[in-house]
C-alpha positions in Angstrom: -106.8 -47.5 19.2 -105.4 -45.8 16.1 -107.5 -43.7 13.8 -106.9 -46.2 11.1 -108.8 -49.3 12.1 -106.8 -51.4 9.6 -103.6 -50.6 11.6 -105.1 -52.1 14.8 -103.0 -55.1 15.6 -104.5 -58.4 16.5 -102.9 -60.2 19.4 -100.3 -62.3 17.8 -98.8 -65.4 19.3 -99.4 -66.4 22.9 -99.6 -64.3 26.0 -97.2 -64.3 28.9 -99.4 -66.7 30.9 -99.4 -66.9 34.7 -96.7 -64.9 36.4 -95.6 -63.9 39.9 -93.6 -61.0 41.2 -90.4 -61.1 43.2 -88.8 -58.7 45.7 -85.0 -58.1 45.9 -83.9 -56.6 49.1 -80.6 -54.6 49.1 -79.2 -54.5 52.6 -77.0 -51.5 51.8 -77.4 -47.7 51.7 -78.8 -46.0 48.7 -77.5 -42.4 48.1 -79.8 -40.1 46.1 -78.6 -37.7 43.4 -79.9 -34.6 45.2 -78.7 -35.7 48.6 -80.0 -38.0 51.3 -79.6 -41.7 51.9 -81.8 -44.6 52.9 -80.2 -47.5 54.8 -81.7 -50.2 52.6 -84.2 -50.7 49.8 -86.4 -53.2 47.9 -87.2 -53.4 44.3 -90.1 -55.5 43.1 -89.8 -57.1 39.7 -91.2 -59.7 37.3 -89.6 -61.7 34.5 -91.0 -63.4 31.4 -89.1 -65.9 29.3 -85.7 -67.5 30.1 -82.3 -65.9 30.5 -79.9 -67.6 28.0 -76.6 -69.2 29.0 -74.7 -66.1 27.8 -77.0 -63.8 29.8 -77.2 -61.7 26.7 -81.0 -61.7 25.9 -82.3 -59.5 28.7 -84.8 -56.7 27.9 -85.6 -54.2 30.6 -89.1 -52.6 30.3 -89.3 -49.2 32.1 -92.8 -48.2 33.1 -94.4 -44.8 32.8 -95.5 -42.4 35.6 -98.1 -44.6 37.4 -97.1 -48.0 35.9 -95.3 -50.8 37.7 -93.5 -54.1 37.4 -96.5 -56.0 36.2 -95.8 -55.7 32.5 -97.6 -58.8 31.2 -99.4 -61.9 32.1 -101.9 -62.7 34.9 -101.4 -63.7 38.5 -104.4 -66.2 38.5 -106.2 -68.0 35.7 -109.4 -66.1 36.3 -107.9 -62.6 36.5 -109.6 -60.3 34.0 -106.9 -57.6 33.8 -103.4 -58.6 32.6 -100.2 -56.5 32.9 -100.2 -53.1 31.4 -98.2 -54.0 28.2 -99.5 -57.6 27.9 -100.2 -57.3 24.2 -96.5 -56.7 23.5 -95.0 -59.5 25.6 -95.2 -63.3 24.9 -94.2 -65.9 22.3 -94.5 -64.4 18.8 -95.2 -60.9 20.1 -92.8 -57.9 19.7 -91.1 -58.7 23.0 -90.9 -62.4 22.1 -90.4 -64.5 25.2 -89.0 -67.4 23.2 -86.1 -65.1 22.3 -85.9 -62.5 25.2 -85.8 -62.5 28.9 -88.1 -59.6 29.7 -87.9 -57.8 33.0 -90.3 -55.3 34.6 -89.4 -53.3 37.7 -91.4 -51.0 39.9 -89.4 -47.8 40.2 -87.7 -46.6 43.3 -90.0 -44.0 45.0 -93.1 -45.8 43.9 -95.8 -47.6 46.0 -96.2 -51.0 44.4 -93.6 -53.1 46.0 -90.4 -51.0 45.6 -89.3 -48.7 48.4 -90.9 -45.3 48.4 -92.5 -42.7 50.8 -95.1 -45.2 52.0 -92.4 -47.7 53.0 -91.3 -48.1 56.6 -88.1 -46.4 57.5 -86.0 -49.0 59.3 -84.7 -46.4 61.7 -88.2 -45.5 63.0 -90.5 -48.3 62.0 -92.9 -45.6 60.5 -93.5 -44.7 56.8 -90.9 -42.3 55.4 -93.5 -39.8 54.2 -91.8 -36.5 53.3 -88.6 -37.7 55.0 -88.0 -39.8 51.9 -85.1 -38.1 49.9 -86.0 -36.0 46.9 -86.0 -38.2 43.8 -84.7 -38.0 40.2 -84.9 -40.2 37.1 -81.3 -41.0 37.5 -82.0 -42.4 41.0 -84.5 -44.8 39.4 -82.0 -45.9 36.7 -79.2 -46.3 39.3 -81.4 -48.6 41.3 -82.4 -50.6 38.2 -78.7 -51.1 37.4 -78.1 -52.5 40.9 -80.9 -55.0 40.3 -79.4 -56.1 37.0 -76.1 -56.6 38.7 -77.8 -58.7 41.4 -79.5 -60.8 38.7 -76.0 -61.4 37.1 -76.9 -59.3 34.0 -73.9 -57.1 33.0 -75.2 -56.1 29.6 -78.8 -55.7 28.5 -79.9 -56.5 25.0 -82.3 -53.6 25.2 -84.0 -51.1 27.5 -87.4 -50.1 26.3 -90.0 -47.7 27.8 -92.6 -45.1 27.1 -93.0 -41.6 28.5 -91.1 -41.6 31.8 -89.8 -45.1 30.8 -88.4 -43.7 27.6 -86.5 -41.0 29.5 -85.0 -43.8 31.7 -83.9 -45.6 28.6 -82.0 -42.5 27.4 -80.3 -42.3 30.8 -79.2 -45.9 30.6 -77.6 -45.2 27.3 -75.7 -42.1 28.6 -74.8 -43.3 32.1 -74.1 -47.0 31.4 -73.0 -47.0 27.7 -71.4 -50.4 28.0 -74.4 -52.0 29.7 -77.0 -51.7 27.0 -77.0 -52.6 23.3 -80.3 -51.1 22.2 -82.7 -48.5 23.5 -86.3 -48.0 22.4 -87.7 -44.7 23.7 -91.4 -44.1 23.0 -93.4 -40.9 23.5 -90.8 -39.0 25.5 -88.4 -36.0 25.4 -84.9 -35.0 26.2 -86.3 -32.7 28.9 -89.7 -32.3 30.5 -91.7 -29.7 28.6 -93.2 -26.7 30.3 -96.7 -27.8 29.5 -96.1 -31.2 31.2 -94.6 -29.4 34.2 -97.7 -27.2 34.4 -100.1 -30.2 34.4 -98.1 -31.9 37.1 -98.0 -28.8 39.2 -101.8 -28.4 39.2 -102.1 -32.1 40.1 -99.6 -31.7 43.0 -101.5 -28.7 44.3 -104.8 -30.4 44.5 -103.2 -33.2 46.5 -101.3 -31.0 49.0 -104.4 -28.7 49.5 -106.6 -31.7 50.3 -107.1 -31.4 54.1 -106.5 -35.2 54.4 -103.0 -34.9 53.1 -101.8 -33.8 56.6 -98.5 -32.5 55.4 -97.7 -35.9 53.9 -98.1 -37.7 57.3 -101.5 -39.3 56.6 -100.5 -42.9 56.9 -102.6 -44.7 59.6 -104.8 -41.6 60.0 -107.6 -42.4 57.6 -107.9 -42.8 53.9 -105.5 -39.9 53.0 -106.0 -37.3 50.3 -108.1 -39.4 48.1 -110.1 -36.5 46.7 -107.0 -34.6 45.7 -105.3 -37.7 44.2 -108.4 -38.6 42.2 -108.6 -35.1 40.7 -104.8 -35.2 39.9 -105.4 -38.4 38.1 -108.4 -37.0 36.1 -106.3 -34.0 35.0 -103.3 -36.2 34.1 -105.5 -38.6 32.1 -106.9 -35.8 30.0 -103.3 -34.9 29.0 -102.8 -38.6 27.9 -105.6 -38.5 25.4 -106.2 -36.3 22.4 -109.1 -34.1 21.3 -109.8 -36.3 18.2 -109.6 -39.5 20.3 -112.0 -38.2 23.0 -114.4 -37.0 20.3 -114.4 -40.4 18.7 -114.7 -42.3 22.0 -117.2 -40.1 23.8 -118.5 -37.1 21.7 -121.2 -35.5 23.7 -122.9 -38.7 24.6 -124.8 -38.4 27.8 -125.0 -40.9 30.7 -128.4 -42.7 30.7 -128.0 -43.3 34.4 -124.4 -43.3 35.6 -123.5 -46.0 38.1 -120.9 -43.6 39.4 -123.6 -41.0 40.0 -125.7 -43.5 41.9 -122.7 -44.3 44.1 -122.3 -40.6 44.9 -125.9 -40.3 45.8 -125.6 -43.3 48.1 -122.6 -41.7 49.8 -124.8 -38.7 50.6 -123.5 -36.3 48.0 -126.0 -33.4 47.6 -124.1 -31.9 44.7 -126.2 -31.2 41.6 -123.0 -31.6 39.5 -123.1 -35.3 39.0 -121.8 -36.8 35.8 -124.0 -35.9 32.9 -121.8 -36.7 30.0 -120.0 -40.0 29.5 -116.6 -38.4 29.4 -117.3 -37.0 32.9 -118.2 -40.5 34.3 -115.2 -41.9 32.6 -112.8 -39.4 34.2 -114.4 -39.8 37.6 -114.1 -43.6 37.3 -110.4 -43.2 36.4 -109.9 -41.0 39.5 -111.7 -43.3 41.9 -110.0 -46.4 40.7 -106.6 -44.8 40.8 -106.7 -44.0 44.5 -107.2 -47.7 45.3 -103.8 -48.6 43.9 -101.5 -45.5 44.2 -100.0 -43.5 47.0 -100.4 -39.7 47.0 -96.9 -39.0 48.2 -95.4 -41.3 45.5 -97.4 -39.3 43.0 -95.8 -36.1 44.3 -92.3 -37.5 44.3 -92.5 -39.2 40.8 -94.1 -36.2 39.1 -91.4 -34.0 40.5 -88.7 -36.4 39.3 -90.1 -36.2 35.7 -90.3 -32.4 35.9 -86.6 -32.3 36.9 -85.6 -34.4 34.0 -83.4 -32.4 31.6 -80.5 -34.0 29.7 -79.2 -30.6 28.7 -79.2 -29.1 32.2 -76.0 -27.1 32.6 -76.3 -25.5 29.2 -74.6 -28.2 27.3 -75.9 -29.1 23.9 -77.9 -32.3 23.5 -75.4 -33.6 21.1 -72.6 -33.2 23.7 -74.7 -35.0 26.3 -75.2 -37.9 24.0 -71.5 -38.4 23.1 -71.1 -41.4 25.6 -74.0 -43.3 23.9 -72.9 -46.6 22.3 -76.4 -48.2 22.0 -78.5 -48.2 18.8 -81.4 -46.0 19.7 -84.9 -46.1 18.2 -87.2 -43.1 19.1 -90.9 -43.6 18.4 -93.3 -40.6 18.5 -97.0 -40.5 18.1 -98.7 -37.9 15.8 -101.5 -36.8 18.3 -99.4 -36.8 21.4 -99.6 -33.3 22.8 -97.9 -34.1 26.2 -94.6 -35.1 24.4 -95.2 -34.0 20.8 -93.5 -35.6 17.8 -91.1 -32.7 17.5 -89.7 -33.4 21.0 -89.1 -37.1 20.1 -87.5 -36.2 16.7 -85.1 -33.8 18.5 -83.6 -36.8 20.3 -83.0 -38.9 17.2 -81.7 -35.8 15.3 -79.2 -35.0 18.1 -78.0 -38.6 18.2 -77.4 -38.6 14.5 -75.5 -35.3 14.7 -73.4 -36.8 17.5 -72.5 -39.7 15.1 -74.6 -42.3 16.8 -76.8 -45.0 15.3 -80.4 -43.8 15.6 -83.7 -43.6 13.8 -87.0 -41.9 14.4 -90.4 -43.5 13.7 -93.7 -41.7 13.9 -97.0 -43.6 14.4 -100.1 -41.9 13.0 -102.9 -42.2 15.6 -105.6 -40.2 17.3 -104.9 -42.0 20.7 -102.7 -39.2 22.0 -99.9 -39.9 24.5 -101.5 -43.2 25.6 -100.9 -44.6 22.1 -97.6 -46.2 23.2 -99.7 -48.5 25.4 -102.0 -49.7 22.6 -101.2 -52.5 20.1 -101.0 -51.5 16.4 -99.2 -53.0 13.5 -96.9 -50.0 12.9 -95.8 -50.0 16.5 -95.3 -53.8 16.6 -93.1 -53.6 13.5 -91.1 -50.7 14.8 -90.3 -52.5 18.1 -89.4 -55.8 16.3 -87.0 -54.0 14.1 -85.5 -52.1 17.0 -84.8 -55.3 18.9 
């Protein structure tokens, strides 16, 4: 939510409806930027709307750190939880599926259909684990480009994404300037900030120091490092919120009788430190639910990939790096985002303008923190519509 209730956007138009995912198998080697090759790979994706005859209306949505290909819609009529950006995709919505062919892709290195550390290595039949090559954001974008080629899409109308997805959008504009017309980068930066690196490093440490991690070779040997992964998620989730937003949502409200605490008691936990405040129960719920859908090794690989992201690596100025860009770029920052603060977002737009590119910066006033890019509000809807 935004801190201005009048800015909260109603769900306009129709939703994306019932959808299904697809897998595209690439029976060819993939070489990674930092070295190493895998003999073949799969990317899982979903589409919404129809590709036009000219193949000119495709919009690629790049997800954030723990997102996936399921951008919008539902798999069954009775499913209660739609895709992660459902409010933005559908007829009459900012990504209007009567106009655009919207594509969501699970990133390379992930664990939700696309090839990653938990996938079987064809050479051994066993999960890659830590033998999976080290990953960069450029690897993810290169794999996406191969999928677009396979779908017969040589030029995207737009690439849009928040956080890690926004970084990928910038790389599309730099590495494939003739393949994208518009980029919408939300809540991101030209390089991973030191505070974000610090949060990720703590999260990685609690995973690798969980005895059940087993040096990354935990597959088929029990539940894996669930405790470490849950704590990493709790820590990360705090960085996605803001102090004002947490105060508004939770304050110092106490749990009357936390269901989560009851579950811990049933599991035989003798700890006196059960959730007492609602914010504690909320974070523990986030951690426990996360381990059901995400792989710990993928978390390690993807957080490292975001930490490595730096458009200016090699001491070039940001303006010099952006010289190849031909796309029109819209950068959207959020006032209470302390993971990727507004100044980091403004820097991108300013450098683009100094490099003579078509760019603009929009800032959304909100108390929702970094996660604001996931939440519908009128200002954000309007900014995305204008950008597309």
